[in-house]
C-alpha positions in Angstrom: 1.8 -37.1 27.1 2.8 -36.0 30.3 1.6 -32.4 31.6 3.7 -31.8 34.8 7.3 -32.6 35.5 8.7 -32.3 39.1 12.3 -32.2 40.6 15.3 -30.3 42.4 17.0 -27.3 40.3 20.4 -28.0 41.9 22.6 -25.4 39.9 21.0 -22.9 37.5 23.4 -20.3 36.0 22.6 -18.0 34.3 24.8 -16.5 31.7 23.9 -12.8 30.3 24.5 -10.7 27.5 23.6 -7.3 26.3 22.1 -7.4 23.1 21.5 -3.9 20.7 17.4 -4.6 20.5 17.1 -4.6 16.3 20.0 -7.4 16.8 18.1 -9.4 19.1 14.8 -8.8 17.4 16.1 -10.6 14.4 17.3 -13.7 16.3 13.1 -13.7 17.3 9.9 -15.4 16.0 6.9 -13.5 14.0 5.3 -11.7 17.1 8.2 -12.2 19.9 9.5 -8.4 21.1 12.9 -8.6 23.2 12.6 -7.4 27.0 14.5 -4.8 27.6 16.6 -3.4 30.7 18.0 -0.1 30.7 17.9 -0.1 26.9 19.1 -3.4 25.6 17.7 -6.7 24.9 18.9 -9.3 27.5 20.0 -12.6 25.7 22.1 -15.5 27.3 22.6 -19.3 28.6 21.0 -20.8 30.9 22.9 -24.0 32.3 21.4 -26.0 34.4 21.3 -29.3 36.7 18.4 -30.9 37.4 17.8 -33.8 40.3 15.1 -36.1 40.9 13.2 -35.0 37.3 9.9 -37.7 37.2 6.1 -37.3 36.9 4.5 -35.5 39.5 3.2 -38.8 40.8 6.3 -40.8 40.6 8.7 -40.9 43.8 11.6 -38.6 43.7 14.3 -41.9 44.6 13.0 -42.8 41.0 13.6 -39.6 39.3 16.6 -39.0 36.7 19.4 -36.1 36.8 21.1 -34.1 33.7 23.1 -31.0 32.8 21.2 -28.9 30.2 21.5 -25.7 28.5 19.6 -23.5 26.8 20.4 -20.5 24.4 17.5 -17.8 25.3 16.2 -14.2 25.0 14.1 -12.3 27.3 11.0 -11.5 25.6 7.4 -10.5 25.0 4.9 -12.2 23.2 2.4 -9.9 21.5 -1.1 -11.7 20.3 -3.7 -8.7 19.9 -3.8 -7.3 23.4 -2.0 -10.1 24.6 1.7 -9.3 26.4 3.3 -12.1 27.7 6.7 -11.9 29.5 8.2 -14.9 28.7 11.5 -16.3 27.2 12.3 -17.3 23.7 14.8 -20.6 23.9 16.8 -20.6 20.2 18.0 -24.2 20.7 18.5 -26.6 24.1 21.7 -29.3 24.7 21.4 -31.9 26.9 23.7 -34.5 28.3 20.5 -37.1 29.2 19.6 -39.9 26.7 16.4 -39.3 28.4 15.7 -35.8 27.7 16.9 -36.4 23.9 14.6 -39.3 23.5 11.3 -38.2 25.4 11.3 -33.9 24.6 9.1 -32.9 22.3 7.5 -36.2 22.2 5.9 -37.0 25.5 6.6 -33.3 27.0 7.7 -29.9 25.4 11.1 -29.4 24.7 13.2 -30.6 22.1 16.5 -30.8 23.1 20.5 -31.6 21.0 23.2 -33.8 22.2 26.1 -32.3 24.2 28.8 -33.2 26.7 29.0 -31.7 30.0 32.1 -30.9 32.2 31.7 -29.3 35.0 33.8 -28.8 38.6 31.8 -27.1 41.3 33.2 -26.6 44.8 34.0 -24.4 47.5 32.0 -21.2 45.6 33.9 -21.7 42.0 32.4 -23.5 39.2 34.2 -24.4 36.5 31.7 -25.6 33.4 32.3 -26.6 29.2 29.8 -27.8 27.4 30.3 -29.2 23.8 28.0 -30.5 21.1 28.7 -32.3 18.2 26.7 -29.9 16.2 29.3 -27.3 16.8 27.6 -25.3 19.7 29.7 -24.8 22.7 30.0 -23.0 25.9 32.5 -22.2 28.7 32.3 -20.5 32.1 34.6 -19.9 34.9 33.0 -18.1 37.9 32.8 -17.7 41.7 30.4 -16.2 44.2 30.2 -12.7 44.2 28.4 -10.0 46.7 27.1 -7.5 43.8 26.3 -7.2 40.3 29.3 -6.3 38.2 29.7 -2.6 37.7 28.1 -1.3 34.2 25.6 -4.4 33.6 22.1 -3.2 32.7 20.4 -4.8 36.4 21.4 -1.9 38.8 21.0 -4.2 41.2 20.2 -8.0 42.3 16.5 -7.1 43.0 16.5 -5.8 39.8 18.2 -8.8 38.3 15.7 -11.3 40.0 12.4 -9.7 38.8 13.7 -9.5 35.2 14.4 -13.2 34.9 11.4 -14.5 37.6 8.8 -12.4 35.0 9.8 -14.8 32.4 8.3 -18.3 34.0 7.1 -19.5 30.4 9.8 -20.5 27.8 8.6 -21.1 24.2 11.4 -22.9 22.1 11.9 -24.3 18.6 11.1 -27.5 17.4 12.8 -29.6 14.2 9.7 -29.2 12.3 9.3 -25.6 12.3 5.9 -25.3 12.5 5.6 -24.6 15.9 7.1 -23.8 19.4 7.0 -26.0 22.8 5.5 -23.7 25.4 6.9 -25.0 29.2 6.7 -23.0 32.0 9.0 -23.5 35.5 6.6 -23.2 39.1 9.8 -22.8 41.6 8.9 -23.3 44.9 11.3 -20.4 46.0 13.3 -17.9 44.1 16.6 -17.0 45.4 18.9 -15.5 43.1 23.2 -14.8 43.8 25.3 -12.8 41.3 28.2 -14.5 40.2 31.7 -12.9 39.7 32.9 -14.4 36.1 36.5 -15.3 35.1 36.1 -16.5 31.9 33.0 -17.1 29.4 32.7 -18.1 25.7 29.2 -19.1 24.0 29.7 -20.2 20.1 26.2 -19.3 19.5 26.0 -15.5 21.0 30.2 -15.5 19.3 28.8 -15.8 16.0 29.2 -12.7 14.5 26.8 -13.3 10.9 24.1 -13.3 13.7 25.2 -10.5 16.4 28.1 -7.9 14.6 31.2 -6.9 16.3 29.5 -4.1 18.9 26.1 -5.4 19.1 26.6 -7.5 21.9 28.6 -8.0 25.3 28.9 -9.6 28.1 26.4 -8.3 31.1 27.0 -10.8 33.8 25.7 -14.0 36.0 23.7 -15.2 38.3 23.4 -18.6 40.0 20.2 -20.4 41.8 21.0 -23.7 43.5 18.5 -26.3 45.5 15.5 -25.0 44.6 12.7 -27.5 44.2 9.9 -26.9 41.1 7.5 -28.3 38.7 7.6 -27.9 34.8 4.5 -27.9 33.8 3.2 -28.2 29.9 2.2 -24.7 28.3 -0.1 -23.3 25.0 2.2 -24.6 21.8 2.5 -21.7 19.3 1.6 -23.2 16.0 2.9 -21.9 12.5 5.9 -20.2 13.5 8.4 -18.6 11.7 11.1 -20.3 11.9 14.7 -19.0 12.8 17.9 -20.7 11.6 20.3 -21.5 14.5 
């Protein structure tokens, strides 16, 4: 079992949706509540390219690279007097065979298989994810200078504070008996806004889970070239399973 993995976040896109808090609550396990901004729950897809990923004592040149996606909700975990700022991850996908084989076994975070196609050049990003289980994501975006009008985040700094607080992610396990815990430690934290020309997520487009009028695209953010560590966090046993 590994406790720490380090590497470089070459590219991290946070595609954000504002959601009716009551609807978001139904997607969270027992003991979690939505973390609100401007009265809305915030959910989305984290699309992340990782490079040089390896155990902490292994040299960078032996590290692995991968494209990954996580469907997630900003949340607080409530346990007695504890109110822990965190992220709940409903489902993870990866294009890496190593992540599929090792996630949830020797390191937290079970992944499902997916194919990624990415074009990232001259400030423009075109990314597609397609998975055998039917999940799909598509986003086309370019760098912007400010948050879009109407966002639940008043400024880039406001968005940065919201997401930096949720450094611990809890993700579903196939057994349905626990949530894996994983903490992100970044050497620096810099977020830039994106101007999105097109966005689609099959997960958040599901009208059975998110009825029309209860969810709307909000914004997208970009992080690049961040050295980081993933650290094992405490797992939560006997979690109530959410179908996803």
